C-alpha positions in Angstrom: 0.0 0.0 0.0 2.8 2.5 0.8 4.5 1.9 -2.5 1.1 2.7 -4.2 0.8 6.0 -2.3 4.4 6.9 -3.3 3.6 6.2 -6.9 0.6 8.4 -6.8 2.6 11.2 -5.3 5.0 11.3 -8.2 4.1 14.4 -10.3 2.9 13.8 -13.8 5.6 14.7 -16.4 5.2 18.0 -18.2 5.2 18.1 -22.0 6.1 21.4 -23.7 6.9 23.1 -26.9 9.2 26.1 -27.5 7.4 28.2 -30.0 9.2 31.0 -31.7 10.3 32.9 -34.9 13.6 32.0 -36.5 16.8 33.3 -35.0 15.3 34.1 -31.6 17.6 31.8 -29.5 15.6 28.6 -29.6 18.7 26.4 -30.0 20.4 28.2 -27.1 17.3 27.6 -24.9 16.9 24.0 -26.1 20.5 23.1 -25.3 20.3 24.7 -21.9 17.1 22.8 -21.0 18.7 19.6 -22.4 21.5 20.0 -19.9 19.1 19.6 -17.0 19.0 16.1 -15.7 15.2 16.0 -15.5 14.5 17.5 -18.9 14.6 16.1 -22.4 14.3 18.7 -25.2 14.4 17.8 -28.8 15.3 20.0 -31.8 13.2 20.9 -34.8 11.6 17.6 -35.2 8.6 18.9 -37.2 10.5 20.9 -39.8 9.8 19.9 -43.5 13.5 20.0 -44.2 14.4 16.3 -44.4 18.1 17.0 -43.4 16.9 18.4 -40.1 13.7 16.5 -39.5 15.2 14.0 -37.1 16.7 16.2 -34.4 15.5 13.8 -31.8 17.8 13.6 -28.8 19.5 10.2 -28.7 18.8 9.4 -32.3 21.7 10.6 -34.4 21.0 11.0 -38.2 24.0 9.0 -39.1 22.8 5.9 -37.1 20.4 4.0 -39.3 18.2 1.4 -37.7 14.8 -0.2 -37.9 13.7 2.0 -34.9 14.8 5.1 -36.9 12.8 3.9 -39.9 9.7 3.3 -37.7 9.9 6.8 -36.2 10.4 8.4 -39.7 7.5 6.5 -41.1 5.2 7.5 -38.2 6.3 11.1 -38.6 5.3 11.0 -42.2 2.1 9.0 -42.0 0.7 10.2 -38.6 2.5 13.3 -37.3 0.2 13.5 -34.2 1.1 10.0 -33.1 4.8 10.8 -33.8 4.6 13.8 -31.5 2.4 12.2 -28.8 3.9 8.7 -28.6 7.6 9.2 -29.7 8.9 12.8 -29.4 6.9 13.8 -26.3 6.9 10.4 -24.6 8.1 11.2 -21.1 10.0 8.1 -20.2 11.8 8.8 -17.0 11.9 12.6 -17.5 9.9 15.1 -15.5 9.6 17.4 -18.5 9.9 16.5 -22.2 9.6 18.9 -25.2 10.8 20.2 -28.5 11.1 23.4 -30.4 8.9 24.4 -33.3 9.0 27.6 -35.3 6.0 29.6 -36.3 6.5 28.6 -40.0 6.3 25.0 -39.0 3.3 25.1 -36.7 0.8 25.1 -39.6 -1.5 22.3 -40.7 0.1 22.2 -44.2 3.4 21.5 -42.5 2.7 19.3 -39.5 -0.6 17.7 -40.7 -2.8 16.3 -37.9 -0.2 17.2 -35.3 -1.5 20.8 -35.5 -5.0 19.8 -34.3 -3.4 17.6 -31.6 -1.3 20.4 -30.2 -4.3 22.8 -30.1 -6.6 20.2 -28.5 -4.1 19.3 -25.7 -4.6 22.1 -23.2 -2.1 20.5 -20.8 0.7 21.0 -23.3 2.9 23.8 -22.0 4.0 26.5 -24.3 7.3 28.4 -23.9 6.8 31.4 -26.2 10.3 32.7 -27.0 10.7 36.1 -28.4 13.5 38.5 -29.1 13.4 42.0 -27.6 15.5 43.6 -30.3 14.2 42.5 -33.7 17.0 44.3 -35.5 19.4 41.9 -33.9 17.2 39.0 -34.9 17.2 40.2 -38.5 21.0 40.7 -38.5 21.4 37.2 -37.1 19.2 35.8 -39.8 21.1 37.6 -42.6 24.5 36.5 -41.3 23.3 32.9 -41.1 22.0 33.1 -44.7 25.3 34.7 -45.8 27.5 32.1 -44.2 25.3 29.0 -44.3 26.1 28.5 -40.6 23.3 28.5 -38.1 25.3 27.5 -35.0 28.8 26.7 -33.9 29.6 24.5 -30.9 32.7 24.9 -28.7 35.9 24.1 -30.7 34.1 24.5 -34.1 35.2 27.1 -36.7 33.6 30.5 -36.5 32.6 31.9 -39.9 34.0 35.2 -41.2 31.2 37.6 -42.1 31.0 40.3 -44.7 29.4 43.6 -43.7 25.7 43.8 -44.3 23.8 46.5 -46.2 20.2 46.7 -45.0 17.2 48.6 -46.4 15.2 50.4 -43.7 11.9 49.7 -45.3 12.7 46.0 -45.6 13.7 46.1 -41.9 10.5 47.6 -40.8 8.5 45.1 -42.8 10.4 42.3 -41.1 9.8 43.8 -37.7 6.1 44.2 -38.3 5.8 40.6 -39.7 7.5 39.1 -36.7 5.4 41.0 -34.1 2.3 40.1 -36.0 3.2 36.4 -35.8 3.9 36.7 -32.1 0.4 38.1 -31.6 -1.2 35.5 -33.8 0.4 32.5 -32.0 -0.2 34.1 -28.6 -3.9 34.1 -29.5 -3.7 30.5 -30.8 -2.4 29.3 -27.5 -4.6 31.5 -25.3 -6.1 28.4 -23.6 -2.8 26.7 -22.9 -0.4 27.2 -20.0 2.1 29.8 -21.5 5.2 31.5 -20.4 6.6 34.4 -22.4 10.4 34.5 -22.3 13.0 36.5 -24.2 16.3 35.5 -25.7 18.1 38.4 -24.0 17.1 37.2 -20.6 17.7 33.5 -21.4 21.3 34.5 -22.4 21.9 36.5 -19.2 22.7 34.1 -16.3 21.9 36.8 -13.8 18.3 37.5 -15.1 16.6 34.5 -13.4 14.8 33.7 -16.7 16.0 30.1 -16.8 15.0 29.5 -13.2 11.5 30.9 -14.1 11.3 28.5 -17.0 12.3 25.5 -14.8 9.6 26.5 -12.3 7.1 26.6 -15.2 8.2 23.1 -16.2 7.9 21.8 -12.7 11.5 20.7 -12.3 14.0 21.7 -9.6 16.6 24.4 -10.2 19.9 23.2 -11.5 22.9 24.7 -13.3 22.2 25.0 -17.1 24.9 25.2 -19.7 25.3 25.1 -23.5 28.2 24.2 -25.8 27.1 26.9 -28.3 29.5 29.7 -29.3 28.1 33.2 -29.6 28.2 34.4 -33.2 28.1 37.9 -34.5 29.3 41.1 -32.8 27.8 42.9 -29.8 28.2 46.2 -31.7 25.8 46.1 -34.6 27.7 48.9 -36.4 30.5 46.3 -36.9 28.1 43.9 -38.7 25.9 46.5 -40.6 27.8 48.8 -42.9 25.0 51.4 -43.2 24.1 51.2 -39.5 24.4 55.0 -38.8 22.1 55.7 -41.8 19.5 53.2 -40.5 19.6 54.7 -37.1 19.0 58.2 -38.5 16.0 56.9 -40.5 14.6 55.2 -37.4 14.6 58.3 -35.3 11.1 59.3 -34.2 9.6 55.9 -35.2 8.5 53.1 -33.0 11.6 51.2 -34.1 14.1 53.7 -32.7 14.9 51.7 -29.6 16.2 48.8 -31.7 19.1 51.1 -32.8 20.1 52.4 -29.3 
């Protein structure tokens, strides 16, 4: 009888998704969470890109097996079951999740998994944003230029050419990202949601990661990441016409991105 009571007292595992726009620090957050002993956090497992579609922790793309074939077949034929029974199967973890970008969280991309995600109101949503959308755009443009999305410790850091950005194109990008943030906030209005920012996740003194761990129902523990920071802190070193862009932004709602 005592063992039954103890089993009943074990908290149910939490399942979660990191939902975000591209280049908002989702890989940084994923790897930090993955370093927690009670958390399993997968990569972009729902992306339509076949070269990145199997970022399931513990299943390396180079390791072919019958299990891998089963998972891939299920992902293709029944995305909801793949997400429910494979990717978000809790096992021995207290929290298990994955990251998914706005562009992937659409019925035409993830099929019946879209309805499953919306119907499961216990699924926790970490809504990751970036406070400075100019830095998000610069990060995106540098990744496109170099073909490198991330570098781990010891890996080669790419050399970047100076960017030339158009102010009107920048503002269209800012508006589009903020509109997507609002759209997905409304989509998950009935889910448990925590809004977090890349800037605070990257700052160990902010307490943001501890707040996320509380949301996921796991104890505080040191989090770490093998990622190397790319790009420069001073945007004027990455954007050749930065001063001109800042002048154009004066008096607009985007001026604070150029401070």
